[in-house]
Structures are given as C-alpha cells and as structure tokens.
N, C-alpha and C positions, 0 to 999 in steps of 0.2 A: 175117974175121967169127968171132964168138965163138959157141959153141954150148954150150947148157946141157941136159943130159938127165935126165929125171926116171927113165927105165927104158931101159936099154941090151940089149936082149934079142933074139935072133934072131927074126925073123918067119918063120913056116912057112906055106906054101900047100897046104892039102889039098884039091885040086880034087875029089876024088873023093866029098868030103862034101857034103852038102846044105846044111848050116849049119856054120860053124866052132865049133871048140870053143873054150873061153877061152883068151886068150892067143894064138889064131891070127888075130885081127883087132885092129887097132891104127889110131889116128888121130895122124898127126905135125902137132903144132901149132908153128908158128913166130911168135914176137911180136916185132915190131919193137921195137928198145930205146927206151924213155921219152925224152922230151925232154931234152936235154943239161943244162937247168939244175936237173934233179931230183938232190937229193945223196943221197937214200936213199929205199926204198920196198919193196913188195912186190907181185909179179905172182902171182895166184891163178888155179889152173884147176879148175873145178868141173863134175861130171858128175851130171846129174838125169835120172831116167826121165820117162816120159810123165805121171806123175802128180805130177812136181815134187819128188819125193823124192831128196835128195841122196845120190848113190851112192859118190862119192868127191871128194875135194879137196886139192889139192897146192899148195903155194906156195913161192915162191922170192925170197929178199930180195936186195937190190942196193944197192950202195953208189955211190960216185961213177961217173958213166957213162964210156964210152970217149970219146975225142977224135973217133973216126970212127964211123959208123954201124954197128950190128950188130943180130944177132937173138937171141933167147932162144928155146930148143927144149924142146918138151914130148912126151912120147909117152904116149898113153892107149890101154891095152890093156883089151878086154872081159873081165869078170871074171865068174866063176861066178855064177849068179843073177841076172846082168844080162838086161834084156830086149834084144831086138835092137836097138831104136832108144833112141838116148840125145841129150841136149843138153849141150853143152860151153860153158860160159861162161868167158871170159877176162876178170878184173878188175884194175885197177891200185887197189893200197891204200896210204894214207900209212904212215909209218914202217916197221914189219918185219912179219913173217907171224906172230910169236909171240902177238899179241893181235889181237882182232877190231876192228881200227881202220876208219876210215870208208873206204867206196868211193868212189874219184873217178870211176871211169868203167869201163865193162864192154862186151863185145861177146858175143853168143850165136849159136850155130849148131848144127843139128840132124845127127845122123848115123846110119845103119843099119849093123849088124854083119851083115848077111845073108850075106856071103862073107868068106873069109879074105883077109888082105892089108893093106897100109897105104894110109891115105887122108892128104891133105895139106890142112892149113889155114894160110894166110899170113895172120897179123892185123898190120894196119896199126900203126904205132907209137902209143901214147898220148900225147896231149898234156898238158902240165901245167906249172908253174912253181914253183919252190921256190928264190926268190932269196935268201932269207936262210940256206939251207941248214940249217934247223931240223927237217926232216923232215916239215913240213906244206905241203901244197899251197895255193896261193893260192885264195881263194873264188871268184875269177873264172873258175878252172878246175875248178871243183866240189870244191875242198879246203876245209879249215876253218880256214886262216891268215887271220885278218881283218887283219893287217898283215905282208904277206909282205916288208916291207922292215926288219922289225926281228926279230931271232932270240930277242929277249925277250917277244915275244907270240905265242903259239900256244895251242892247247888244252890243252897240257901244262904251261903257266907257271903260276905262282902268282899270284893277283890282289894287286896292291899299291896303296897309296894314291897314285895319280899321276894321277887324272882319266882314265884310259883304261882299255878294256876288255883287260886283259893276258891272260886265258884265253879270249877269243874266244867268251865264252856270251851275248854280247849286252848284258852289264851292265857297270857301270863301278864299280869299289870296292866290290862286293857282298860282303857278309858281313864287312866291316871294320868297326872302330868309327867311325861317321859321326856327324856333328854338324850342328846348326843354326847357321849363321853369318848374323850381322847387321851391317850397315855402321854404324859407330860415327862420326859425323862431329864431335861435340865432344869427343871423347877422353876421355869419362868412364867407360869400361869397359861401357857398355851401348849397344846398337845399337837401331836402328828399321827399320820397313819389313819387306818380305816376307823370310822366311828363304832362304838358299841352304844346301842340304843338301851336305856334303861331308865328308871325314875331316880334310882338313887346311884352314886358313884361307885363303879365296880370295886376300885381299890383305892387308897391314898395316894396313889400316883395317878389318878384319872382326873382331868379336868374337863368343863363342859366348853372350852374354846379350842378349836382346832386351826390348823394352817400354818403350823411352825414349819418353815423350810430347812430349819438346821436344829434339830432336837437335841443336839449335843452341845449348843451354845445359849446360854440364858440371855446373851445380848441380842439374839437374833429372834425375832417374832413379829408378826404383823402390825403391833403397835409400838414397835421401837422407831426411834428417830434415825434416819438413813445418815451416817458417818461417811467420811471419806476413808475407807479401809480395805478396798478392794473385795469387798463382801456385799451381798444383798441383805442388809440389816432389817428391812421392814417387809421381807417376803413378797415384793410385787413383781419379781421377776427380772428387776433391773438391780444394776451394781452402781454405787456411788452416782446415782443420776441428778443430784442437784449440783454437782462440781461438773460443769459442761467444758472446762478447758482442761480437764485432766487428759493426759497423754499428747497435748499438743508441745511441740517443740519449743525449747527455750534457750538461753544462752546468758551465762555469767561471763566469766573468761573463757570457760569451755562449752561445748555444746551439750545440751541434757534434754530432759522430758519433764513436764509438769507431773508430777506423782504427790500422793496423799502426803500432807504433813505428819509430824509425830503425834500431833494432838487428834488427828482425824477431822479437824474443822474446816480444812480447807486444802489448796494445793501449794506446793513449793517447787522450785526448779531443782533437780537433782544432779545438775552439772558438777563434776568432778573439778577438785582444785588442780592448777597446773603441778606436773610433776618435773622433778630434775632429770635433764638428759646430759649424758656424758659421751665423749668421743667413742664412736664405732667405726673406725676406719676400715676394718675388714668386713663389716656388715654382717656379722654372724650372730646378731642378736645380743651380744655382751660388749658392755662398755669397758674401757681400759681401767685395769685395776689401778686404784690409788690417783685417778685423775680428777680434774676439777669440773664442777658444774659449767657446762657450755650454755645452756639454754633451758628457761622453764617453758614447758609447753604441756599441752593436752595430751593425753595418753592415747587417744585415738587419732591424734595429728602428729606422729613422731618425726621429727625433722630428719634429714637425710642424713645417713653415716652417724646416727646417734642412737644411743640405748638408755634405758631408764634404769641401769644397774652398772656396777663397776666389778665385774666377775672375770673379766678376761686378762690372763696374765700376759698375753701376747696380741695386742689388737692390731697386728699387721698380718696375722696369719689366721685366715678363716677355718682352718683346720684344727686350730688350737683354741678351747674354750672348755667350760666345766661340761662333763657328760661326754666329751670327745673320747673316741676310742685311743687307748694308748698303744703306740708302736715302737720298734726299735730305730731310733732316729737321734737319740742324745738329747731329746727335747722333753718338756714337761707337757704333753699334748692335752691332758684333762684337768690343768689348773690345779694339782692337788699338792704342789710344791715338791713333788717327787719326779725322778726321771727314770723311764723305762721300768717301772716298778712291776714286780710279778711277771717279767718277761725274761726270756732267756736269750740274751742279746749277744753274749760272747765276749762282752767287755765294753770299755768306754773310750771316748777321744783321748788319747794319749800319745807320748813320744814313743817312737819304736828305736830301740837300740841293737844295733848290729854290726859286727866288724867291718861288715862291706860299707858302711857309711863313712868310715873314718876320713877326715881330711878332705871331703869333697864338698864342693858347692853345686847342688842339685838344681837343675833348671826346668826339669819337666818330669812327669809322670803319666802313665798310662796302663789301662786294665784290660784284660780279656773280657768276653762276654759276660761269664758268671763271676767276675771279680778276680779271677786268676787266669793267666799270671800277672804279676805286677811288675811293671818296669820302670825303674827310675834313671834318669841320665843326667849329666851336666857337663859343667867345665872339664876341661883336660881330656876329654874322651871317656869320663867316669860312666860307667854302666853297671847296674845290679838287676837282678831278677829273683823274684820269689815264684815258684812254681805253683805252690799249693800251701793250704793251711797246715801250719805245723812245721814246714820247712823254714829254714833260714835263708837269706837272700845270698846268691853268689854273685861276686864281683866280676869285673871284665877280665880279671887275671885269670880265672876259671873258664873262660869263653874262647875257644879257638878262633884265629882269624881265618882259617880256611884258606880260600882261593883270593880273598878280598886284598885290594891294594892297600898297603900301609897309609893311614890317614893323619898319623901324627897327632897333635895335641888339639884335635877339633873340639870345638865346645858344642855340646848337643842341645839346641834349643827347643826342640819340640819332637814329640813321638806319637805314634798312632799303633794301636795293636789290631792285627787281622783277627776278627772273632772266630774264623773257621780253624786257623792254625795256631794261634797264640804267638806268632811271630811279631817282632816289634819293628817299625820303620821309623827312622830316625833322619832328621834334618837339622844341619847345624852351620857353623862357620867354614869359610873356605869353599863353599858350594858343595860341601859332602852330602849325600844321601846313603843310607846303608840299610841293609835287612839282616835281622840278627833272629836265631832260634835260641833256645835257652842253651844251646852247646856251642854254636858256631856262627860266624860271619857269614852270612849265604851270599850277599853280593853287596856292592858299594858302587858309588860313581860321584866323580867329582864334576860339577857343572861350571863350565865357564860361561859367564853372563855376557853373551854377546848379543848385540842387536844389530843385525845385518842392514837394517834400514838406516842407520846412523853412519856418518863418515868414519873412515876407518880408524882415525885417531880417537874417536871416542866410542869405540864398540866395546871395550872391556872396561869392567869396573872393577878394581882389586879391591875395593872396600866393601863390596856387596856379600851378603850372606844369608842363609836361610833362617827364616823365623818362626816360620809354623807349618804345619803339615795336616792333612786330613785324607782319609781314605775310604773307598767303597768296596764292600766285599763282593756284590754281584751286580753288574759286572766289574770285576777287580780294576780300581783306579787309584792312583795316588796323586795328590796335588800338594804342592809345596809353594810358599810364598816367600819373597826374599826383602831385605831391608830397602832395596831400590826399586822395589814395585813389580817385579817378577812373578808370575804365576807360572810354574812349571808342572808340567804333568809327566810322571814317571811311570811308563807301561812296563808290562811284562817283556816286551821286545825291546830291548834297550837301543836298537836301531831305529826305532820309529817314535822318538819323543815329540811332544807337542809343548812348545814353548811360546809363551804369550808375555809381553812386557807391557807395564804401564809407566810410560815415561814420566819421571819427576815425582812419582809417588813412592812413598816408604810404607811397605806393610809390616805389620807386628803379630797378627794373628789371622787364621783362616778357620771356617767352619761350615758344614752344610748337612743338610738331611737328604738331599738328592743331589746327585753329580752334576745337575745341568742349572742349579741356583747356588752358586759358592759365594759366600760373603768373606771378604777380605777387608781388615781394620788396619788402619796406621795413621799416616799424617799426608799432607797434601805435595809437601814439597821436601827436597833432601837438605835444603839450606834454611837457616834460622830467619826470622820466626816462622814455625809450621803450624798450621791447624789441623785439626782431627779429620779423618776421611774414613769413609766406608763405601767399597765398592761392592755392586752385585755383578758377579761373572755369569751371564745367562746364556742360553741357547746351548744347543748340543755341544758345540766346540769351545764354549766359554770365551769367545772371542769378544762379545760385546760386553762392555764395562758400563754398568748403569750407577753413576754417581748418585749416592743417597744424600737426602737433604736432612741435614741435622739442625733441629730446633734447637735455640737456647745457648748456642756455642759462640755467639758473636763475641769477638775481643779474646777468646780462648786460644792459648797456645800450649801445644803439647801433644802427645801421642796417644792413640786408642792402642792399647796393648793385647787385648783378645776380644774374641768374639765367638758367640755361641748360639746356635739355632735350637732353642729349647724345644720348641714345638713348630708346626708349620705357621703358626699366628703369633709367636713371640721369639724376638731375637734380641739377645743382649750384647752389648759391646761394652768394655770398661777399660779405664786408662788412667794417665797422669792426673794429679789434681783433683782426685774424687770425681773424674768424668764417668757418668754412666748414661748409655744411650739404650733406649728400647724401641724396636721396630715391630711392625705388625706382620711382615712378610707379604703383605698385600697392597703396600703403599709405600714408596720411595721416601715418605716423610717420617723421620724419627723424631722422638719425643726425649727431652732430658730428664733423667731423674737425679733429684737432688741427693748429694751425699748424706751419710749418716750424720747426726748431730755430733759436733765436736770437731778436733783437729781434722783437716781433710787429707786423707791417706792418698797414696799413689797405688792405685789398682793394678795387679800383675796378672790375674788369671780369672776367668769365670767358667762355670760348668752348671747344668742341671741335670736331675735324675731323668732317666727314660721317661719320656711320656709326660713330664712335669714341667709347668712354667715357674717353678720357683728357682731362683738362680743362687748359687753358692760362689762367693767371691772371696779372694785372698788379696792382701795388699802387702807390699814391701816396706811400709813403714810410713812415716809423716816426717817431712824434711825438718830438721832441727828440734823434732820433738820426740821422736822415738825411731830406732834404727831397728825396729822388729815388726813382724807381721801380726795381722789378726784375721780372723775367720768372720765374714759377714754372709747374712741371709738375706734375700731380696724376693717379695712377692709381689704380686701386682697391687697390692695395697701399701707397700713400702717396706721399710727395713724392720725385718722381724728378728726374734731371738735368735741367734746362733747355737748349736750345740756348744758346751763349755769344754774346756780342756781341763781334765782332771787331775794332771800333773803340772797344773800352771800355763799360762799363756806362752806361746812360742818367745824366744828371746833372741831370734834372728829373723831377717828378711825371708818372706814366703814368696815362692816364685810360681808355683803351679798347683792345681787340685785336679783330681779325677774321681770319677765315681760312676758305679752302674745303678745305684739307689741311694735313697736317703739314709739306708740302713749299711752302707758299705762305701767309704770314700778315704782317699789318701792325699795328703799334702805334703809338699817338700819344699825346702829353702836352702839358705847357705849354711856352711860349715856342718854339712851332714845331718840336718834337721829333717827328719821324716815322722809325721803323725798318721795315726791311723783310727778309724772308727768302724767296727768296735776292736779294741785291742786288750787282750786279756790283762 
C-alpha cells in the first residue's frame, strides 16, 4: 500500500483542555487510487467553513497508477482562526494540479474539531477512464475528452481542418479558414445547389464557386460569354440579351423571323425559300400528278387553287386524292393505281351481252329506285326489261300488249320508272305515251299536238314527237316534252290532261326535282339556224315559261339534248358541239362549261347520282372523227376521270345513261350496245 502525506506531524492530545489548540486536532483522509486506466490527474482536498469560505486547498498530482490497488493519504490539521466545524471536499481533476482544470468528480464530508485527536475518512476510489492517455477523462465519466480513443482529440488540442471537433468545444473546424463548397456536375468550375461549408472540399467534384444555372452543360455558368443560342449562358436570368433584334419580323423572298445564326454570334432571317406550286383545281390539297410548276411562292402564302405537291391522280375530283376512302365506283379514289381494290363491287364497267339486245338501236334506259328493274327502249318499239340481279333481259316479244292500242314502229326516245311500282313510262314518236309492267302494256295514248289558239290550218304538227319524259311519285304526275316545244302532262285520269305549248321552241330533254320547277332544254326555233334554249316551267300549273339566260353561247348553233337537275342548286344541260351549261337553280343565269380537251363531241345524255352534283355524260361521237361514244364525268372543278370500260371503249354511238348511284349505272347506244357497272 502506497501512502502520500501532506503533513506528517505528531498529534498531541490535551485532554485537560476544553477545545484543542490548532494543530492538536486532525483528519486523516485516505483516497482509493483512481481507476487504473487513468494516466495522469490531480487529487485535490479542500477545506471550507460553514459559510462556504475556502480555508485551505491541497493537491497531489499522479502519473501512471500502480498495477495493484492502493490509497493516497492526506492529513488535515486545524489551523488558527478556523472554526470548530469544517467541510472537507475531495475532488478528482484532469491533467495536474498546477492549473484549475476540470473537476471530474468530488465527495464532501463535514468534521468537527471540538476535541483533540485524529479522525479517519476512507474515500472510495474515483471512477474514470483516459484510454488514450492524454490526461483528459472521457465525457462519459464526467471528463472533457470528447473522443477518448484518440490522443489527438482533447480540450488542449488545436483545431484542425479535418471535419471533427479536435478541441472538444462542441464545434468542428471553428476559427479556421472555411469555404462554401458546391457540387460541380458538368466540370465547368462552377457548382450548383445548396452550399456545404467546410475548410476543405468534400470531394473532387466540389468547387468553391456556386451559381451555375445549368450544371449539366459545361458551357453555361456565371462567367460564360452570352451567345445567341436560345439559352441563358451566363446565368443572369436573361436569354440572348445582347441580341436585341432577335424575334423581329424579317423578309427575304418570304416572311420570316430573326433567329440565332448557326455560329451563335448574331441573328439571321429564317425566311424559307419559295417552294414550287402546282395546279390544284379541286382544292383538295394535292396538285395534279405529272403537272408542271405553275408558280414559285412562299409556303405560308399558297396561291389559290395550287398545292406544293403532285400527288393527285384526278385534280378535278375533290373526293379523289391520296388517303381517300376507296368506294365501288370504277375509279381509283385513293390514287394508288388500283380500282375498287379489296372491295366486293360485283364487277366492272363492261358490255352486257343478251339475246334481247340483238338488232336494236337503244335510245333510252331507266332504273327502279334500288337499281331494278332496268328498262331499255329504242327504235322500232324495241323494249327489254331485267327485273332483278341474276335474271336475263326479257324483250318486247314476251310482254303482252294487253288492252293497249297498237302503236306500230314507234321509236321510244325517253323513259321513266315509277319507284313504287317499277312500271316504265315511255315517250316517243307519233305522239305515243305508254305504261308497261314487266309483263303487260297497261295503257297507252297517242297525243295529237293541236294548239287551239292557232288558226285551224296550223293546229296539227305532223312532224312533232315526244323527246323526253319525267315523272313524280307523290303526287303522281308525268310530263313529256316534244320536238316542237310542247309540255304535256299525262295524269291518271285520261280525260283530264293538261297541255301546254311553247310556240317555236323545240325541246329535246326534260327533268325536275319538284313538279312545279320543270326544266326543258332544246333549241329556240324549228327552223335553221337555231340556238340552244332552256325554259323553266314554274308555278303549280307549269304555265309560266321562264326563259333562262345562257352565257357564253353567242354565235352557237345547235341543240341542247338533255337536262338534269342534280341538286336544288346544280342543274346541267348538254348538247351538240360539246355544249355544256350549268345553272344554280337560284338564278336564270347559266354559265357555259368548256368541253373536255380534244375533239369536241356531241353530247347526248346527262345524269347525276342521287344527292350528288357530279354529272355523268355520254356522247354520240365526234363528227368526222369517231362514230362511237364515250363516257365523261364532270364535277364542279372540271372534267374528271370517268370509270374505264374493262372490255374496251364503246364502238357505237351512245344515247343515254341512267344511274341510282355512282356504284350502279347503265349506258345504252346503237346496234344493241348496253353497258353496266358493275357487271360480273
């Protein structure tokens, strides 16, 4: 056992005295040696009076503790001027006793010096650890060493730039030169995002400059020179600010905008170069295939009726262009060089051969509401009917005359089919009108063309004949026109006919959508030369004849042969010498449509699909050029491509065409020629 004595003086006991004199009373304090891990420290013994005044304080330094337990001894003697009662405090301090270092732990006890002699106080050893032997006890044991495993960390250490609290003052790297560090992802020397405050860079990717507004682009940072490139190069919140005219309008040949040039050093006008434009007559956005450039113009200023491409295989039909829907009509609707592809149309446009057609010159054809029955009629009383798909035509020899009057070799010039019954009504030479079912002649009538308003010697016209007929289903009415200008109404009651005459007019065709607006077309006079004429028979009794004004026909000599009211706003009339007139139905003024390019044909018939303003026209040839007919198709944009005959073009004159849709039509002509679409 080791003993340390502060004062080793003899203790005298004076029993005869009431209170001991100074130095006659003492306290022997024995302190257990501190924990063996402590490398150095100080044990302090302090005496205080009842008022807390320090009377005396003694300290003892120690170094490495012994390997075996021991004690440290102190003797406390009463001094002169001390009160009889004192408090003794034993404390453990860090480092040594030469400086007022931190007290780690202490114990206090009161003693009285009322009698002489020695008192004993055995103080238990103090706990504490100083594993790194730096003289400072771990914080966990009341000391001030914040990292007792590192001798370089203690209150006496100097703070270093190492991201730790070296001097245990609760701060890291304080009072050192610290900086704000920013992550620099694009390597341009300027970082972005919130700053990390450290004296050294946290990583190789950190820099001490911040403010990069695009840390993914090394060319963008606060020290960059602003270029003209649609971005904020110098991170000042502005884009291309030195280039003040950027965005202004400009014009070379076409209009444009001032934009950054390729080098980024200034602005340049981005006006496009003019583009080539081609004819687009049907205004469907596609120019005529194979056409030549009509005009160079700016793309945003397209000329009227022009397009910047040549994809349209039919520039006179707005329903025909690339991407259009293919329908059964014998046409290439989508301009892929195929006709009716992937559709079950039932056939193509071709000649129909049937025994009923032999040796007949057909003049007229008419259809039922749904395309059947089909009636064809012509010269010499020729008549044939096909009642349904898959049946053959029945000729007039198989149709009974019933109670009808014998009519001789009448030439049937016009036909109309009642949609409700399928009966055909015929008009022809000799003033004959007739009604047939598929089996029998139901009634007929010979009209004597007599105008009672004329002198008796001029009342009969032996050369007059019916040239056209039109009917109405509800209320039922029939109207026929004649070569000498008669408009004859054939009613159900044969005793109550209504007869109108247009003196000196010659009619060749008639049509109407409503029975109080009947259009009749022909010529102005019965003698040569004669000019084309169209009359509108209006009012309920059709007695008013409104002569239409035909533009562009000055000097023209010839007949209009047919007329067709396609819609309430589009009426067509066709005739000799390529003459085509188009009316609006709203005005008496008609315009002339130029004929197709090439030899001028003599048109013989016109028709339009129900509800459509597209006209299908046939001709009977071109004088001294061809004695055969062709099929034509006219839209409001001009002459469009017609369906092609798959067995070759007709080789005889064509006289009439009838249709209920673009997907079903019939054409008839001389010498038994009959054509149908679609025909298997």
